[in-house]
C-alpha positions in Angstrom: 69.9 86.8 48.6 71.1 85.7 51.9 71.1 82.1 52.3 69.2 80.9 55.5 70.6 78.3 57.5 68.5 75.3 58.4 67.6 74.6 62.1 70.3 72.0 62.9 73.0 74.4 61.6 71.7 77.4 63.5 71.6 75.2 66.7 75.1 74.1 66.2 76.6 77.5 65.7 74.7 78.8 68.8 75.9 75.8 70.7 79.5 76.6 69.7 79.1 80.4 70.5 77.8 79.3 74.0 80.7 77.0 74.5 83.2 79.6 73.6 81.7 82.2 75.9 81.6 79.7 78.7 85.3 78.6 78.1 86.5 82.2 78.2 84.4 82.7 81.5 86.2 79.8 83.1 89.6 80.6 81.7 89.4 84.3 82.8 88.1 83.2 86.2 91.0 80.8 86.8 93.6 83.4 85.6 92.0 86.1 87.9 91.9 83.9 90.9 95.4 82.8 90.3 96.8 86.2 90.0 94.8 87.6 92.8 95.9 84.9 95.1 99.6 85.3 94.1 99.2 89.1 94.5 97.6 88.9 97.9 100.2 86.4 99.3 102.9 88.7 98.0 101.2 91.7 99.5 100.8 89.8 102.9 104.4 88.9 103.1 105.6 92.3 101.9 103.5 94.0 104.7 104.9 91.5 107.2 108.4 92.2 106.1 107.7 95.9 106.1 106.4 95.8 109.7 109.5 93.9 110.7 111.8 96.2 109.0 110.0 99.3 110.4 110.2 97.8 113.9 113.8 97.0 113.5 114.7 100.5 112.2 112.6 102.0 115.1 114.6 100.2 117.7 118.0 100.9 116.1 117.1 104.6 115.7 115.9 105.0 119.2 119.1 103.3 120.4 121.3 105.4 118.3 119.5 108.6 119.0 119.3 108.0 122.9 123.0 106.8 122.9 124.1 109.9 121.1 122.2 112.1 123.6 123.4 110.5 126.7 127.1 109.9 125.5 127.3 113.6 124.6 126.0 114.8 127.8 128.1 112.4 130.0 131.2 113.0 127.9 130.9 116.9 128.2 130.3 116.6 132.0 133.3 114.3 132.5 135.4 116.3 130.3 134.6 119.5 132.2 135.9 118.0 135.4 138.6 115.5 134.4 139.5 114.9 130.8 140.8 111.5 131.4 137.5 110.2 132.5 135.7 111.0 129.1 137.0 107.6 127.7 135.6 105.8 130.7 132.2 107.2 130.2 132.2 106.4 126.5 133.3 102.8 127.1 130.6 102.1 129.6 127.8 103.4 127.3 129.3 101.3 124.3 129.5 98.3 126.3 125.9 98.5 127.2 124.5 99.2 123.7 124.1 95.8 122.5 122.2 94.4 125.5 119.9 97.3 125.4 118.6 96.4 122.1 117.2 93.0 123.1 115.3 94.8 125.9 114.0 97.6 123.6 112.7 94.9 121.1 110.9 93.1 123.8 109.2 96.1 125.1 108.0 97.2 121.6 106.8 93.8 120.9 104.9 93.9 124.2 103.2 97.1 123.2 105.2 99.7 125.1 105.2 103.2 123.7 108.3 104.8 122.0 108.5 107.2 125.1 108.7 104.2 127.4 111.3 102.5 125.5 113.3 105.6 124.9 113.2 106.2 128.7 114.4 102.7 129.3 117.3 103.1 127.0 118.3 106.4 128.4 118.1 105.2 132.0 119.9 102.0 131.1 122.7 103.9 129.3 122.9 106.5 132.0 123.3 103.9 134.6 126.1 102.3 132.6 127.9 105.6 132.4 127.8 106.0 136.0 128.7 102.5 137.0 131.7 102.6 134.9 133.0 105.7 136.9 131.9 104.2 140.1 134.2 101.0 139.4 137.3 103.1 139.0 139.8 102.7 141.9 140.7 106.4 142.2 138.5 109.1 143.5 135.8 109.8 140.9 133.4 111.7 143.1 133.7 115.1 141.2 133.3 113.5 137.9 130.5 111.1 139.0 128.6 113.9 140.6 128.9 116.0 137.5 127.7 113.2 135.2 124.8 112.3 137.4 123.7 115.8 137.6 124.0 116.4 133.8 122.2 113.1 132.9 119.4 114.0 135.4 118.9 117.3 134.1 118.7 116.3 130.4 116.9 113.0 130.8 113.5 114.4 129.7 115.1 116.1 126.8 117.0 113.0 125.7 113.8 111.0 125.6 112.0 113.6 123.7 114.7 114.2 121.2 115.1 110.3 120.6 111.4 110.0 120.0 111.1 112.9 117.8 114.1 111.9 115.6 113.0 108.3 115.4 109.3 109.3 114.3 110.7 111.7 111.7 112.9 108.9 110.2 110.4 106.0 110.4 107.4 108.0 109.2 108.7 108.1 105.8 109.2 104.4 105.5 106.5 102.3 103.7 105.9 99.0 101.9 107.2 100.6 98.5 110.6 101.5 100.1 110.9 98.0 101.5 110.0 96.5 98.2 112.7 98.3 96.3 115.2 97.1 98.9 114.2 93.5 98.7 116.9 91.0 97.7 116.4 88.9 94.8 117.2 85.8 96.8 114.4 86.5 99.3 111.7 83.8 99.4 108.7 84.6 97.3 110.7 87.5 95.9 108.7 87.6 92.7 105.2 87.6 94.3 106.3 90.4 96.7 108.1 92.6 94.3 105.3 92.4 91.7 102.4 92.2 94.1 100.7 95.4 92.9 101.0 94.4 89.2 99.6 90.9 89.9 96.6 92.4 91.8 96.1 94.9 88.9 96.2 92.3 86.1 94.1 89.9 88.3 91.5 92.6 88.7 91.4 93.2 85.0 90.9 89.3 84.3 88.3 89.2 87.0 86.4 92.1 85.3 86.7 90.1 82.0 85.4 87.0 83.7 82.4 88.7 85.1 81.6 90.2 81.7 81.7 86.7 80.2 79.6 85.4 83.0 76.9 88.0 82.3 77.0 87.0 78.7 76.8 83.3 79.4 74.1 83.4 82.0 72.1 86.5 81.5 72.1 87.3 77.8 70.4 85.7 74.7 71.8 83.3 72.3 72.0 86.0 69.7 74.0 88.3 72.0 76.4 85.4 72.8 76.8 84.7 69.2 77.8 88.4 68.3 80.1 88.4 71.3 81.7 85.0 70.2 82.2 86.5 66.7 84.2 89.4 68.4 86.1 87.0 70.8 87.2 84.4 68.2 89.7 86.8 66.2 91.0 88.2 69.4 92.1 84.7 70.6 94.5 84.7 67.9 95.7 88.3 68.2 96.0 88.5 72.0 99.3 86.5 72.2 100.7 88.9 69.6 99.5 91.8 71.4 100.7 90.6 74.7 104.2 90.3 73.2 104.0 93.7 71.7 102.8 95.3 75.0 105.3 93.6 77.2 108.5 93.5 75.0 108.0 96.5 72.8 105.4 99.0 73.8 106.4 99.1 77.7 110.1 99.3 77.1 109.6 102.2 74.7 107.4 104.1 77.2 109.7 103.3 79.9 112.8 104.5 78.2 111.0 107.7 77.3 110.1 108.4 80.9 113.7 107.5 82.1 115.2 109.9 79.7 113.6 112.7 81.8 114.5 111.2 85.2 117.9 112.5 86.3 120.4 110.2 88.1 117.9 107.2 87.6 118.7 104.0 89.4 117.3 100.5 88.8 115.5 100.6 92.2 113.3 103.3 90.6 115.0 106.1 92.6 116.0 109.3 90.7 117.1 112.9 91.7 114.6 115.1 89.8 112.6 115.5 86.6 114.1 117.6 83.9 116.5 117.8 80.7 119.6 117.2 82.8 120.2 113.9 81.0 120.0 115.4 77.7 122.3 118.3 78.7 125.0 115.8 80.0 125.1 113.5 76.9 125.0 116.6 74.5 127.0 119.2 76.2 128.8 117.3 79.2 132.6 117.8 79.7 133.6 114.2 78.9 130.6 113.2 76.8 131.5 111.0 73.7 128.0 111.5 72.1 129.1 114.2 69.4 131.9 111.9 68.4 129.5 108.9 68.3 127.0 110.8 66.1 129.6 111.8 63.6 131.2 108.3 63.3 127.5 106.8 62.9 126.5 109.2 60.3 129.6 108.7 58.2 129.4 105.0 58.6 125.7 105.1 57.4 126.6 107.4 54.4 129.4 105.0 53.4 128.0 101.7 54.1 124.4 102.0 52.8 125.0 103.3 49.3 127.9 101.1 48.6 126.1 97.9 49.8 122.9 99.0 47.8 125.1 99.4 44.5 126.9 96.2 44.9 123.7 94.3 45.8 121.7 95.5 42.8 124.5 94.3 40.5 124.7 90.9 42.3 121.0 90.5 42.4 120.7 91.2 38.8 123.3 88.6 37.9 122.0 86.1 40.2 118.4 86.5 38.6 119.8 85.6 35.2 119.1 82.2 34.0 122.5 80.6 34.6 123.8 77.3 35.7 124.0 76.6 39.5 122.0 79.8 40.1 120.4 78.2 43.2 123.9 77.4 44.5 125.1 81.0 44.2 122.1 82.4 45.7 122.4 80.1 48.7 126.1 80.9 49.0 125.4 84.6 49.2 122.6 83.9 51.7 124.7 81.8 54.1 126.4 84.7 56.0 122.8 85.7 57.2 122.4 82.4 59.2 125.9 82.3 60.6 126.7 83.7 63.9 127.7 87.3 63.9 130.3 86.8 66.6 132.0 83.8 64.7 131.8 85.8 61.5 133.3 88.9 63.2 136.1 86.8 64.6 136.9 85.5 61.1 137.0 89.0 59.7 139.2 90.1 62.6 141.6 87.5 61.7 141.4 88.4 57.8 142.4 92.0 58.9 145.3 90.9 60.9 148.4 92.9 60.2 150.8 89.9 59.6 148.7 86.8 59.0 145.5 88.3 57.4 144.5 87.4 53.9 143.6 91.0 52.9 147.2 92.1 53.4 148.2 89.1 51.7 146.2 90.1 48.7 147.3 93.6 49.0 150.9 92.5 48.9 150.4 90.6 45.5 150.0 94.1 43.9 153.1 95.4 45.7 151.5 96.9 48.8 152.9 96.7 52.3 151.2 95.5 55.4 148.5 97.6 56.9 147.7 97.8 60.5 144.0 97.7 60.0 142.8 97.1 63.6 145.5 98.9 65.5 145.8 102.1 63.4 143.0 104.5 64.0 143.3 105.9 60.5 141.9 102.7 59.1 139.1 102.0 61.7 136.3 103.4 59.6 137.5 101.5 56.6 137.4 98.3 58.5 133.9 99.1 59.8 132.6 99.9 56.4 134.1 96.9 54.6 132.7 94.6 57.2 129.4 96.5 57.3 128.8 96.2 53.4 129.6 92.5 53.5 127.4 92.0 56.4 124.4 93.7 54.8 124.6 92.0 51.3 122.7 88.8 52.1 119.4 90.4 53.0 119.8 93.2 50.6 120.3 90.8 47.7 117.3 88.6 48.7 115.0 91.6 48.7 116.4 92.8 45.2 115.9 89.4 43.7 112.4 89.3 44.9 111.8 92.7 43.4 113.4 91.7 40.2 111.2 88.6 39.8 108.1 90.8 40.2 108.9 92.7 37.0 107.0 91.7 34.1 109.1 90.0 31.4 107.1 91.7 28.7 109.3 94.8 29.3 112.4 92.9 28.5 110.9 91.3 25.5 109.8 94.5 23.9 113.1 96.2 24.6 114.9 93.3 23.1 112.7 93.5 19.9 113.5 97.2 19.6 117.1 96.3 19.7 118.0 97.7 23.2 121.3 96.4 24.5 121.8 95.1 28.0 123.1 98.2 29.6 120.2 100.3 28.3 117.8 97.7 29.5 119.3 97.6 32.9 119.3 101.4 33.5 116.1 102.3 31.6 114.0 99.2 32.7 115.3 97.3 35.6 116.5 100.1 37.9 113.2 102.2 37.4 110.9 99.4 37.9 113.1 98.1 40.9 113.0 101.6 42.6 110.4 100.7 45.3 112.4 97.7 46.4 115.6 99.9 46.3 113.9 102.5 48.5 112.8 99.8 50.9 116.4 98.4 51.1 117.8 101.9 51.7 115.6 102.4 54.6 116.1 99.0 56.1 119.8 99.2 55.8 120.0 102.8 57.2 118.1 101.8 60.2 120.4 98.9 60.8 123.4 100.9 60.1 122.4 103.6 62.6 122.3 100.7 65.2 125.8 99.3 64.5 127.3 97.6 67.5 128.3 93.9 66.9 131.1 94.9 64.5 132.6 97.3 66.9 132.6 94.9 69.8 133.9 92.0 67.7 136.5 93.6 65.5 138.1 95.9 68.2 138.0 93.3 71.1 135.3 95.1 73.0 136.7 98.5 72.8 135.3 101.3 70.4 138.3 101.5 68.1 142.1 101.0 68.9 142.3 104.6 70.2 138.7 104.7 71.3 138.1 106.6 68.2 135.2 104.6 66.8 132.4 105.4 69.3 129.0 104.7 67.8 125.6 105.8 69.1 124.6 102.3 70.2 128.1 101.6 71.8 127.7 104.9 73.7 124.4 103.8 75.1 125.8 100.5 75.9 128.7 102.0 77.8 126.5 104.2 79.9 124.5 101.3 81.0 127.3 98.7 81.4 130.2 100.9 82.6 129.0 104.2 83.8 125.6 102.8 85.3 124.0 106.0 84.0 120.6 104.6 83.0 118.9 108.0 82.5 121.7 109.3 80.1 121.4 106.0 78.3 117.7 106.4 77.9 118.2 110.0 76.7 120.9 108.9 74.1 118.4 106.2 72.9 115.7 108.8 72.4 118.1 111.0 70.5 118.9 108.0 68.2 115.4 107.3 67.8 114.7 110.9 66.7 117.6 110.8 64.3 116.5 107.5 62.7 113.0 108.8 62.4 114.0 111.9 60.8 116.5 110.1 58.3 113.8 107.6 57.4 111.1 110.4 56.8 113.7 112.1 54.6 114.3 109.0 52.6 110.5 108.5 52.1 110.2 112.1 50.9 112.8 111.6 48.3 111.4 108.4 47.1 108.1 110.1 46.3 110.0 112.1 43.8 111.2 109.2 42.0 109.6 108.1 38.8 108.8 104.5 38.8 107.7 104.0 35.1 
């Protein structure tokens, strides 16, 4: 039977539910108002800058178009009469261009039309061309007459052309274009650049606040209690969901979209939609992706099985009841909490041709020094040795946890039946450890496909001594950092994702065929 709560307890629960709904109403309202105010401020400032930018572009375009028209006509007229005077006309117009800008800006600010401003510019520049010829000492009558006649005949056409070309250029400008061109050092850059996003998120929180307000002031206590029961777990999950959406889901969706945007730039501009990025990275003339795919697959096929085999043996030994077991387990775990860069530098020194400990050990058995890091023939061996060592700590920990979950009764019965250690290991330990081994293989495979740090550290930032050790992750890094081809990098990332997904699904399919008993 359902136990009924006494009246004070029911009252306390209802009071707590009401407080929770009220708290969320206030919280969502404050967040909504803050975001909306910031978004509105950013939008207002962005619109102001947009108006200023458009006005400046309008003036500059009118001046440049009118100058081009007047200079062309005057120069042609002067050249037709006297070639030497063409330069005088050009100099006269150029000398007046800067002063014309101030007057044009003032006219636009005063509300004059583009046609009036264009007429002012054309007339001013025409006067400058004529006055320059008049100021010359020698007789300029033929040239002066020709220039005046040409400018007078073409005046209306100059004005019309300047206005038309200016309208064509300015009409396509909007706040979005100005937003993309904002400098990160501009005041209130964040509010202006993300004004639309702030307004959208603020609107969402405003809707949530209105919903909480309706629950709090217009609904019964039972409804508020039910709503409170739903809200309470969401309070704990929302921070996690926020992190997942912002730092995981959004980047994944954005990379997928960028992969189909050819010649994508960080400003958001791109040439066209299509499969051009995939064509470039797969079949381009100078693409390194096929080499990167081959190196990555070979690295995975060598590193993962070797690391798994060594880890199984070490985990089995470390799980035995021996003295200083905790110390050995800690020693094997230490590389995991050590800086990857520091450890990589140590390994780089260990592989040194003249001073490395590896060549020293090799010399003890009669071998000669090997140029591990400078000879391309040994690049993969260096990567595999370091990769196996780097993956041992986490693999051993997972396998030890799997070993400790195996029931001791299996070993007791096997020993009673007279089974020796080798038979127990292969007939009991390994089969019962198969689920953990499968998990280890999947985790290590995914990590190996994304190998990057070891390439950077061991080969001093280059993909091998002769650029022979391109991996898929390094190829993506190079496309972003060196080539600035963000669309190609996104396409290569999508290809890597598909490869890892297929490889993981294949491993899971094989695991289902294993017999765990």
